[in-house]
N, C-alpha and C positions, 0 to 999 in steps of 0.2 A: 778602415779595413786593412789587414795585413795579408797580402796575396802571396802564397807560397805554393802555387801549382803552375809554375812557369814552364815545366816540361810539357804541359798540355797546350798552353798557348801563352803568349806574352802581350803586354800592352803595346800598341804601335807607338813608335818614336814620334813625338810631336814635331821635332825638328826635321826628321826625314819626311813626314807628311807635308809639312809646310814647304820644304824645298821642292817636293814633287808635285805640289798642287797645280803648277802651271800646266801639267799634262792632263789635268781634269778640266781646267777652266779655259785654256787657250790652245794648247797643243794636243788636242784630243783626237787627232786624225788617225785614220786607219793606216798602219805602216805598210800595207800591201799596195796602196795606191801609188800612182806614178807622178802625181804633181808634187811640187817642192815640199809642201808641208808634210805630206805622207812620207816622202823620202827622208826628211829630217827626223821623223819619228823612228824610222828604220835605223838610222844612224845612232840614235839614242839607245836603241835596243842593243846594237852592236857594242857600243861603249859600255853598257851595263854588263854584258857578257865578259868583256875584257877585264873589267874591274872585279867582278865576282870571282873570276878564275885567278886573277893576280893574287888574291888574298891567300890562296893555298898552293901557290906555285902554278901547277897545271900548264907548264910550258908546252908540253906535247898533247894537251887535251883541248877539247872544245866543249861548249855548254849549250844544252837544249832546254828551253823554258817549258815547263809543264804547269799543271794547276796545283800541285802539292807534292809532298814527299811520297805519298802512297802511289800516285801515278808514276812518279819517277822509278820507284821500286818495281812496279808492275811492268813498266817499259823495259827495264833492265832484264827482268826474269823471262818475260814472254817474247821479247823482240830481238834477242841477241843469239842465243843458242836454241835451235829448234828441236833437237833430239839428243839423246844420250843420257848421261847420268848427272844429277843435280845434287849438290851437297850444301847444307846450311846447318845452323845450330838450333837448339831448342829455346834459345833466348832471343830470337829475332822479333822485331815489331810485327804486328799482325799483318801488315801489308806484304811482308816477305813470307812469314810463316803460312798464311792462308793461300798465298800464291803457290807455294810449294805443295800444299795439299791439293790444289787444283791441278798442278802438274801430275801429281800421283793419280788423280781421278781420270786424267787423260791417258793414262797408261805408261807414263814415263817413270824412270827409276829415280827415287828421291831418298835421301838419307839425312837424318837429323842427329847431330852430334851433341853429346852431353855438355853440361855446364859445370863450372866450378861454383863454390858456395857464394861467390860474390857476383855471379851472373856473367862472368867472362867465359869464353869458349874454352873447352879442354883442347889445347892446341895439339898435344900429342895424339889424341884420338882423332882430331880433325885431319892431321897429316896422314895418319894410317888409313883413315877412311878414304881420303882422296886417292891414295896410292893403291889400295886394294880394290877400289871400284872403278878405277880408270875414269875419274870424274871429268866432266866437260865444263861444268859451271859451278862456281862456289860463291856463296853470299854470306858475309859475316858483318854484323853490325859494328860500327866503330865505337859508339858509346851506348851501352844498354839503356834503353829509355825507362826501365823500371828500377834498376839498381844503381845506375851510373857507372857500372863496370866498364873500364876502357880496354878494348882489344887493340893491340898493336897491329893494325891492319897492314901497314907497310911491311913489317917483318913477316907477318903471316902470308901475305901475297908473295913475298920473295921466296919463302919456303915452298909454296905451292907451285910457283913458276919454275923452280929448280927441278920439279918432278916432270913438268910438261909445260913448255911455253905457250901451248895452244889453249890451255885452260883459261876460261874467261873468269876474272875475279871482280866481284861487285861488293861494295861496302855501302851500307846505309849510314850516311854521315849526318843525319838530321839533328841529332843531339850533340854533335861535335862542332859543326860549322859555326864560326863566330864565337866559340866558347873555349875550345881546346887549341892551344898553339900547335900547328900541324902543317906539314908540307906534303902535298900529294906526290907519291913516287910513281915512276914509270911502270911499276908492277900492278898498279890499280887501273883496271880497264874501265870501270863504271862506278860512279859515286853519286849518291842521292843527297840533295839538300832541300831545305824548306824555309820559306820567308817568315812565317808567323812564329817560329821558335826563336827568332832573334830581333823582336820588336819591329817587324814589318807586318804585312797584311796577309790574311788568309786568302787562299785562292791562287797563290804563286809558289812554284817550286822549280827545281831544275835537276836535270840529269847531266852530270859531267861524264864525257866519253873520251877515252884515249883515241887519238886520231888513228884511223885504220881499223878500229874494232867494228865488226859487223853489227848493224842495227837496222831493223825495219820499223815502219811506223806502227804505232798502236792506234792512232786516230788518223783517219784519212779525210781529205777534203781539199782545201785550197792550196796545200803544199807549203804552208809556213814552216819556219825552222828548218830550211833546206829540205823540205819534203818529209821530215821525220815526225813532226807534230803539228797537224793542221788545226786551224782555228785562229781567229783574229787575236793577236797578242794584247795582253793587258798592260799597256805601256805605263800607266800610272802605278799599278802594283809592282811592275818590274823596277821602276825607278825608285820606289820606296824601298824595295829589297836592296837595291844597289847602295842607296844612301845609308840605310840602317846598318848594312854590312861594313861600310866604310867607318862608321862610328865604332862598331865593335872591334874591328881590326886595328884601329888607331891606338887602342888601349888594351889589347887582348891579354897581354902578359900582366899588366897592372890589375885588370879585372879578375883574372884567374887567381892572383894572390889575394885580393880583397875578399872574393867570394869564398876562397879556401878558409880564410880566417873566420868568416861568418859561420861556415859549416862546422869548423872546429869548436867554435863557442857553443853551438847547440849541442854537439856531441859531448863536450866536457861538462855541460850543465844538465843533461838528461838524467832523470832518476833511473839508474840502471836496474833497480829492483823491479821496475815496471816495464822496461823496454829492452828488446833485443835489437841490436844493430845488424842490418843485413848488408848495407853498402860496405864494400871493402876499403882498406886504407888507401889504395891507389885508384879509387873511383873518381869520377868527375866531381869537382867541387860544387857543381850546379845541382846535383841530385843527392839526396839523403833519404834512404829507405830504412824504416824501422818497423818494429812490430810491438804493439801493446798486447803481449801474450795474455790470453784469457778473456779478451774483449773482441768485439767485432770492429774492424777498422772503419766500416761505414758508420757505425754508431759514434765512434770517436770523431770522425770527420764532421758529422752533423752537429755534434756537441761543440766542437771548435768553431764551426761556422756561426753558431749562436753567440759566440764570444768575439766574433769579428776576425777570426783567423781562417783563411781558406787554404786547405791542403788537399792532396789527392789520396786515393787508395789504390794506385796502380795506373796502368795505361788507360787514358781516356778512350782509346779505341777498343778496349776489351772490358769496360766497366760493368757489363751486364753479367759477367761470370762471378760466382761467389769467390773462387780462389784464382789467384794469378797463375796462369800457366807457366810464366817465366820463373816466378819465385818458387813454385812447386818443383820445377826442374833443377833448382839450386839445392834441393834435398831437404827442405824444411817440412816439419809435420803440420797437421791440420791446425793445431793450436796457434802456431806461429803464422800460418797462412791466413787465418781468420782475422788477425790483428794488424795486417799490413797497412802502413801509412807512408805515403811518399811526400816529402817536402822538397820542393825544387825552386831554385832561386834565379834571379836575373840581375842585371847590372843596377836595377832600381832598388834591390833589396839592401837595407841598411842594417848596421849592427844594432840599432834601436829596435828594428823589426825582430831581429833574432832574439834579443833579450826578452821582449814582450811575448813572442811566440813560444819560446821554450818554457817560460813560466806558466803560461796558460795551458800548454801541453801537459806539463807535469801535474798541475792542479786538476785539470779536466779528467785525466786518467785516474788519478787518486780518488776523485769523487765517484767516478763510475765504478771503480772497484769496491768502494765503500758501499755503494747501493746494492751490489751483488752479494755482499757478505750476509 
């Protein structure tokens, strides 16, 4: 099987699992207990936070563990700014987009800014919207999960803060962390990350918070995570996250270059008579979104599956919709929207995988179009 849906989830790192196994078999204690074994687990959580932050700078930031990227997004949106005006883009992950719809349902002012054709935010419109609405909270995705479009969130946050330092700026960094060489600036107030996108486990995420930024709990209970996120910590999952991230950041630039070459190979060998490329030139090397115009992306996806190639057809969190809300906001017509396919890579993807996948992709679409003639 050739697995090319890594933006949905990745295979857990065997070495990270093995290294963390001691926290399943021997050091399985509750970090909130006061005896030495529990206190040692609490120290391990503290160390994981330090290492996960170190990967992106975060000198003036702290980290709060959550269950996933979606919870981190929700915590950022609902637990920092309580009233006022909220601004985001039409290209956000559903965890942000639907949270903004909920804010609107609660009577708060929300604004959704247009996208460029590659899925990045229209920065000029964003700045004008923030300025004209006197925005209090802004959320912009770092790497668009459907197109791979990279938003320069450090620069965007800097421009927004120049308008009003009190604006809270959040970025969803789920598709960037561990993949895109990046250092967190002091203009970023909140930043969401997720473990299972970088070969760690599902059920673990984190919200990075700039020290001093107001935040109230989303989940109440035993007061874990300094009272900000109650619930017994998943020590094993947290340590797998830490170790998987260490593996990624040890070779992040080398992996970025190697995956860029894999993406370029597929792009250069696609039959352009049958495909339209949606991902822009400056998109993440880990995501390539195309459209088999005239076909249903879901049909192509299942046909490829029968050939042993697994791809996606948009965000796994919004796969029940016929058209991708995000790709539609990029300005494409229904014929393109119908045929959307997303290929997404991981450090485990090889050039041999790319060669086989693009050949099967070309052959499969050619056959399907022949059947329709």
